[in-house]
C-alpha positions, 0 to 999 in steps of 0.5 A: 474079251471085253474092256470096261472103263469106270471112274472111281473116287476117294470113297471107293479107294478107301473101301477097296485099299484093304480088299483089292490088291491092285488098288492097294498096290497102286496107293502104296506105290504112289505114296512112295514115289509121287510127292504130289500124291500127298497133297492131291485132293481126290474127288468123287465121280458124277453120274453114270461114270461111276457105273462105267461104260463098255470101251469095247474089245481089247483089240478096239483100243488097239485100233486107236493106238495104231492111229496114233502110232502111224500119225507119229511114224509117218504123219497125217498124210499116212492116214489117208486110205488107211483102214482100221485093219491097217491101224491094228497092224501098226500096233502089232508091229509096234509091240513086236519090234525088237529092240522095243520102239519108243513113242510120245503117245506113252499113256495111250500106247504103253499102258495095259489094254485090259486093267490098271488105272489112270491117276490125275497126277503128272507121271513122267510115264506109265509104270507097271507095279508088280510083286507081291502084297499082303492085304489085312487078314489075307494071304500074300498075293501076286500083283501087276498093276499098270498106272498111267496119268490121266493128265498125260492121256488127255493131252495125247488124245487132244493131239489126236482130236483133229484126226478124229474130227468128231464134234465132241467127245461122249460127254459133250454130245448126246447119246444119239448124236455121238452114235450117229457120229461114230457110225458115219465115221471112216474109223468108227472103232477109233472114234468111239474109243477116242470119244469115250476115253477123251470124256473120262480123261477130261473128267478125271483131270477136272474132278481129280478122279481115277480111271480104272480099266477092268 
């Protein structure tokens, strides 16, 4: 299945907090657990980011995650000759490990690969809010939402930047230039996902907007 990424701002949050159980659960958890939530000014997305972009398949995100995990486990030299299939296997090995393994790429790796949000707040680590919630005029619903930090995500993507070695992210390059750079890359899937996620994370931090996976 496909994974889309979209930027949301204060107006959309206000509109959805009474109709979308994931948004309501996110707002409730942030207000109860993160003091900065009460003083953070949430902005509005600009341009096409409010419409969103197709990040790719769920497995495409795992290619970039595998690059980060292999780099963390064995250094940059371990990436020489690595294929995207190798990187995906790295991710599968990480998630299948017992007991669970730790990673410093927590916002990239320990966040849902199919839904959830990244908020412009300094969370120590991603969290999963699960349980039930009742919206106004509706029956109680089950909810499971992953919340990560776009600030932390940007830091992690910046660390991977020299390995990806693109001239810039999707927002700093023309569409044609970006597509050409990705097409000629040794890891085109990882490069595309990095370029799109870095753009969204950078703009989320700058404009104080939220990234949503859907």
